[in-house]
N, C-alpha and C positions, 0 to 999 in steps of 0.2 A: 272682184271676182274672185279673191278670198271669204269677203266678207259674205257673199252668198253660199259659198259651201260650208262656211260656218253656220248661218241660217238654217240649211237643211238639215245640217248633223243636230243642231239642237232642235229642232221640229221631232225630229226622229225619236232623240233622247226621251222627248217630253211623252211622245204620244206608247211610246215602250215603258214608258214609266208607270204611266195612268192604265194600262193594259196589265202589268201585275199585279199594280196596285187593286183593280178590280176583282182578280182572278185571286188574289190573297185574303179580298176582304169576303167572298164567296166562300172558298174554303174555310175559313174559319167561323162564318157564320154554320157553315152546314158541320161543321167540327164539335161546336156547341151545341145545336141539336141532337147530333148523335150521344155525344156524352147526357146530355136531359132524356132522352130515351131511354139510353141502358141507366139510367142510374146514379151515375156519377156525379151529377152537381146536383144537387136539391135546392129549391127555393125556398126559405122560409121565411112567413112575414113575420117580424117580430112589432109588438103592439106595446104600447105603453101603458100603463095602469089605467089611466085616465080612461084611454079609449075603451078599455076593457069593461070598466065602471059604468059607460056610457050605453052599452050594448044590452 
């Protein structure tokens, strides 16, 4: 009986953790996209001298 209750509680906590993880991942992705659009984050490509000479 106690083992069944523990298993049900563990499954509930696991599902809740997965749901919160997905929500956190989506919100962080949205935050980064908004920051890139507003210009707070700039992505610079750094090239070596060899790559610049080849072009």
